[in-house]
C-alpha positions in Angstrom: -88.6 -36.6 58.4 -92.2 -38.1 58.3 -94.3 -38.4 61.4 -94.2 -41.9 63.7 -96.5 -43.5 64.2 -97.2 -46.2 66.7 -98.7 -49.4 65.9 -102.3 -50.2 67.4 -103.4 -53.1 69.1 -107.4 -55.3 68.5 -109.2 -52.5 70.0 -107.8 -49.8 67.7 -105.4 -47.9 70.6 -102.1 -47.1 70.2 -99.1 -49.3 71.5 -95.9 -47.3 72.8 -93.0 -49.5 70.5 -91.1 -48.7 68.2 -88.6 -50.8 66.6 -84.9 -50.7 67.2 -83.0 -48.9 64.3 -80.7 -50.4 62.0 -77.0 -49.8 62.9 -78.5 -47.1 65.6 -76.7 -48.8 68.5 -74.0 -47.0 70.4 -71.7 -49.0 73.0 -70.5 -46.3 75.1 -67.8 -46.9 77.6 -67.9 -44.6 80.6 -65.7 -43.6 83.6 -65.9 -41.2 86.5 -63.4 -38.7 85.3 -64.5 -37.5 81.6 -68.1 -37.7 79.7 -68.7 -39.1 76.6 -70.8 -38.2 74.1 -73.0 -39.8 71.1 -74.6 -38.1 68.2 -78.3 -39.4 67.8 -79.5 -36.6 65.7 -81.5 -38.8 63.2 -83.9 -40.4 65.5 -86.5 -39.0 68.2 -86.5 -41.5 71.0 -84.0 -44.0 72.4 -83.5 -46.3 74.8 -80.5 -46.6 77.1 -79.5 -49.0 79.6 -75.8 -49.3 81.9 -73.9 -51.9 83.4 -73.1 -49.3 85.8 -74.5 -46.2 88.0 -74.6 -43.1 85.3 -75.2 -39.9 84.9 -76.8 -38.5 82.2 -78.1 -35.4 79.9 -79.4 -34.6 76.3 -79.1 -31.6 74.0 -76.8 -30.3 71.6 -73.2 -31.2 70.1 -72.1 -29.0 73.0 -74.0 -31.1 75.9 -71.8 -32.5 78.8 -72.8 -34.9 81.6 -71.9 -33.7 85.2 -72.1 -35.0 89.0 -75.6 -32.6 88.5 -77.1 -34.8 85.8 -79.5 -37.1 85.6 -78.9 -40.5 87.7 -79.8 -43.7 85.8 -79.0 -46.8 87.9 -77.2 -49.7 86.7 -79.4 -52.4 84.8 -82.5 -49.8 84.8 -83.8 -49.6 80.8 -85.1 -46.3 79.8 -87.1 -45.1 76.8 -86.2 -41.4 76.4 -88.1 -39.1 74.1 -85.7 -36.4 72.1 -88.6 -33.9 71.9 -92.0 -33.5 70.5 -92.0 -31.2 67.2 -94.2 -33.1 65.3 -93.7 -30.8 62.5 -89.8 -31.2 62.1 -86.6 -31.6 64.1 -86.9 -28.1 65.9 -86.2 -28.3 69.5 -85.0 -31.9 69.4 -81.9 -32.8 71.4 -79.4 -34.2 69.3 -76.5 -35.9 71.6 -76.4 -37.8 74.9 -73.6 -37.6 77.2 -73.1 -39.8 80.1 -70.6 -40.3 82.8 -69.9 -43.3 85.7 -71.4 -42.1 88.2 -68.6 -44.3 90.9 -67.2 -47.2 88.9 -66.6 -47.3 85.0 -68.8 -49.7 82.8 -70.6 -49.5 79.5 -73.6 -47.7 78.4 -75.6 -49.3 75.6 -77.8 -46.5 73.9 -80.4 -47.7 70.8 -82.0 -45.3 69.0 -85.8 -46.1 67.9 -87.5 -45.8 64.7 
């Protein structure tokens, strides 16, 4: 995998912005009883937003969000790095698991390029 380089502004400073990956959008139905997982194995950064308060975890294929997972309030937009190894994919999280906190809804996950 090649390194991801940020675009630069007129002062040659990096701009923390990545494009959305083609076919990299996941619309996930979530509820309060069962966590749903999505593979994001080809991305280093994802963006997530939910229509309801939710809980999430990133990790390998066995990751499962629980009541003790990271909280994301409804409507909050979060850019999330999945790892920091620029030499390869070692240590990168390949999956995200989401669970509704109090009512059913949708989570939108966008892979970034």
